[in-house]
N, C-alpha and C positions, 0 to 999 in steps of 0.2 A: 545690364542696365544698374546705373548707380544712382540710388534715390536718398538725399539728404532732407531730414526732418528737422524743421526748427520749432523747439518746445516740446517738452516731455510733460505736459497733461494729459487729461483723459483722452484728448483728439488725436494728439502725436504719438503715445504710446499705443493706442488700439490700431491706428494706422501701421505704425511700425510691426505690431505683431501679425495683423492681417497678410501685409506684404512679405515677411519673414517666413511664415507659414506656405507662401507660394513659391520660396525660393529666391526672393529679389534681395539685393545688395543694400542695406538699408544703415544709416548712421544718422543719431540722435544729436543734436546740441541743444544743451538747455543752459538759458542765463543764470539759473540760480546755482548755488553749492549743492544742493541735495534735493530731493523729491518735495515738491510744494505742497502745502496743505490750506491754499486759501478755500474758504467755506466750511463747513461744519458736516455736511451730510448730503446725501444724493439720492433720489428715488430713482432705480433704475426700473421705469415702467416697462410694460412687455416688449415693446419694440427695441428696448437696449437689451433686455434679456436674451432676444435673439440673436443679438450680434455678439454678445458676452458667450453665446454658446458656441458661435462660429469661432471666437478666438479661443476657445479650449480652457474658459474659466469659469463658466457658470455654475458649475457644480462647487466649485471653492468660494465663490460669491456667496450661494445658497446657504454654506455651510456658517457663515459670519454675519448674515444679514437678517432682516426679518420680514417674513412675507406679510403683506398690508391686506387688511380685509375690507375696511371701508374709510372714507373721509366723512367726518362730522363736523358741520359748519355751526357755529354759535355766536351771537352777539357779544360784545363787551360785558354785557350783564349776566350772561351764560344761558341765554334764551335759544332754544335750538330753531336752528334756520335751515335743516335740510341734511341729506346724508347721501353720498354719492357710493354706491357698492362697488367697491374695488375688486372683490371676487368675482362679480359678473365681468368687468373689464377685463380681467386676465383670464377668464374662461373665453371671451369672445376673441380675445388675441391670441390664446393658445400658449401663452407664457405668464409667468408670475411676475408680479409686482413687488420689488425688493427694496427695502429701506436699508441702506448701509451708510456707515461713517466714510466719510470722504478718503480719510488717509488709509483707511483699510483698502479701499477699490484701490487706490494709486499703487500701493504695496504689492496688491495681487497682479495688478498690470506689468508692474517693474519686474516681477519675479518671472513671468511667463516670458517678457522679451529676452530676459538674461538667459532663460532657460533654452532659448531658440539661438543663442549664442550671440545675442544683441549686447551693443554697448552704448552707453548713455555718457557722451561728453559734457559734464558739468562746467560749470564757471566759463561758459563760452557766451557772452552777450554782444549779441549781432548790433553792431554800429550803424550799418546800412546794407541796402542791396543795389548794385549799380550796374550798367550794361558791361557785359564782357565782350560779346561779339554778336553778331545778327540774330543768332537764336538763343543765346544763353545769357544769364544774369550771374553776378558775383556776388558771394557773401561775404561781407568785410566784419571781421569781429574786432571789439575792442582792445584784445589782446595782441592785434596785429595779424592774426591768421586770415587767411583768404581762402575760399574754395569755390568750386562749381561741380554741378553734377548734371547728369540727364534730365532729373527733376528735383526741384527744391519745393518741398511742402511747407508753406507758412502756417502752423499750428502754435503760433507765438502770442494767443490770446487777445483779450478786447482791450487791455488798457493800453498797450504801448506795442503794437504789433509792427516790427519794421517791413514785413512781407506785405502788410495791407498798405502801408506807405509806398511801398514800391510798385503796387498794383494798382492800386486807387488815388494814389497822390496825395491823400489825406487819412490819418489813422485816428483823429481826434474821437473820443468817445462822447456820448451824450449825456450828461447829468440827467437824471429822470425826478429829481426832485424829492427823494426820500432815503434815509438811512435804514439799514438792517444791522442790528445787532445779531450775530449766531452764535451759538455754542453747543456743547456736548454735556450733557448731563448724565450722571451714573449714582445709582444708588445700590446699598448693600441688601436691600430689601425688595420684593417683587411689587411694583409701583404700576405697571402697566398690565391690566388683566386681559386686554384683548391688544392686537397689534393693529389700532385704527389710528389715523390722522385725526388732530383737533385742531380747527382752523377758526380763531376769534377774529372778528371783524367790529371795530371801532369806528368813532369818527375821525378821520386822518390818520388811524393807526390800526396794525394788525399784530397777532400774537398765533404762531403756528408751532405745534409739538409733533414730532414724528417719532414715534418708538421703534427702535431697532430690535430690541429684545424687552424681557418684563422688567429689567432692569435699567437700561440705558434708551435715551432719547437725544435726537439733536432738536433744535429749536432755532426760531427766529422771531424777533422783536422788531417791527417795523413803524417809523414815524415819519410824518412830514418834515423835511428840512430844505429850506429854499436855495441854500448854497451849501457847497462843499465847507467843511470846516476840519477842525483838527481832530486828532485821534490820541488820546490820553486813558491808556488801560486802567489806570486807577480808578477814573471816574466811572467807567462802563457800568458797573453793577448799580451805583447810585442812581444814574440816569435811568436805567432801566426800571428801579423801584419806584423813580418820580413820575415814570409813565404809566406803570403796570401794576402798582401795588394794589390798586383798588378792582383789579380785573379779577375774574374767578381764582380761587385757590390754588389751583394745580400749577397757574401759570406764578403766582407769587413765590411758591414753595421750590419750584424749577429754578427762578432767577436766584432766589436766597443760598441754594446748593450746588449751583455751578460755581467752579473755582474760576477766579479771575482768568487765571493762565489759559481756560478754555473758551475764553469768550473773545469775539473779534467784531469790528466795528467796519463796516461797508458803505462808503457812500456809492448808491447803485447807479451804475451806467449800462447803456447800451450803445447800439450803433443802427444808424438809418439802414435799410437794406440797400445792397448796391447791384448793379446790373452786370457786372464782370468781376470775376473771380479768379483772373489767370492773366498773366503778361508773359510771353517768351516761355520759358520753362518753369516759372514759378505759378504754384497753385496754393489758393488760400482753403484752410479747411477749418473746421471747429468755430471758436467765437471769433477769430480772425477774418471769418467771411461771415459770419451771422452771430449774433450774440445776444440771445433773447433774455429779458429780465427773469429774473426769477420767479416770477409769477406763472410763468409757463409750465414750470415743471420740467421742461424739455432741453435746457440746456446741454448736460453732459449727454443727455440722450441721443440728441442731434447730432455730437460730435462722433459718438458711436456709429452711428448712420453713416456718417460720411466717410469712415474708415473702410465700412463694410462696401458700400457703394463705389468708393474710388478703385477698389482692388478688384471687384467686378468689372469695372469699366476698363481697367489697366489688361485685365486678361483678353477682354475681348478686341481691343484693337493696338495694333504696332505702332501707329502715328499718335505722338503726345498730344499734339494740338485737338487730334479729334477725341483722345481720352478726356482731356479737360473740357471739351464742347459737351460731350455726352454727360459728365459728372455734374455740370453746372445744371444743365437742361434738367436732370433728373433731381436735384436737389434745390434749386430755386424757388421754386413756387411752395412748396412745403415749408421750407424755413422761412420765408418770408411771411406767410399766414402766421405761423407761430410768433414770430417776432412781434409781429403787430396785434395780435390778439392779447400777447402779455401785456403790452402797454396799455391796452383797453381795459383789461382787468385791473391792473394798476391804477388806473386813473379813477376806477369806481372804488377800490377798496380804500385808496389814500385821499378820498374826497373829504374836504372839512365842513362841507354844507349839511347840518345836523338833518335838515328835512331830506335831502337827497338820501341821505345815509338809511334813515326811516323805511323810505320807499324800496330802496335797493334791498334791505333785509326781509321786507313784506314779500318782495319778487322772490327772493331765493327761497322762502317758506313755501311759497307757491310753486315752483319750478318742477317739472316732471324729470327727476333724475334718472329714472330708466331710460327716457330719450336722450341726456346728457351723456349718460355712458356710452351708449350706442353711437352718438356722433364722435365722443372720443375715440373709440375703438375703431370706426371708419376712418378718420383722419390720420392716427398714428399709425395705422396697418399701411397707409398710402405707400407706394413703391417697393414694399417687403412681401416675401412670399410669407405671410402668416394670416391668422384671422380666418374667420368663416361667417 
């Protein structure tokens, strides 16, 4: 069986590794000229760590990541709003919660795929997928190359997935009304005495800091923005300082000390859940199938879960249509819930009504975070052989 994967992101690479380990013939085609580095960092929550272990890379990920202990919530003035015990979450789910720079994770996955004699065909931008015969689609690249395969996996992202266009007839992402500036901060001194997430909530604004080590962290500053605008890297730091300089000092210091070259600006989009993830021999996976907002904390994690579940389904069935049916049946409810939950949280965090935000913060202070952790563990363990 020949399998073609469109996209060399987390979903595409992890699926390729899982399939290669089972002896399948896999080829990856990526539109970019090299590994993509969109985003700053990723938390590999325990469900993702389970999959990374199955892919043979968990120990390497652990060696260059930080094991998170807790998530502290604060108001924009620094008032404590509650604490989520990540150590407890990891205990309940049997695997660690690991903060890692996205580039580092991508490099690990790429090396693993290459070590399995895999090859990534860069500079292959998909122009379209079209009908080839009664059971297969054909991939047409803008360089003139055409190909088909027994299975074509569309792992080509949320913003311009040609596979989603073929399967769903519509691949237009939905702008959710806020910007994230994301960056990677590194100091020569030990700044972070413990590896705990700091999540600051304001009125229509948010700033989060995720330490990876005592000296390094990735961060995101978010604000409401009615429409998609321009990107000018020379303005990024000034814009961030305009919005966040009056927030607690750790934020101000991180913005000042992050080089402009390490900051990116993202107009945040997602997709509405769809009911069909496949057509003929084409299957959507990762952000092309389900693309939750970063407020979910589960974008990359669910792409990793997709990789494991698809490989399991493929080992259980000879008929590709049955594989696709089983895979989507296993994945649709969980990913839809995560997508809608992320939207709900984003609507709360980026609310511009001051009175609403005062009540939101009070609710956070009175939340039973032990029950929240138990619920997170149950939800994220769903469909996986982990947890207790």
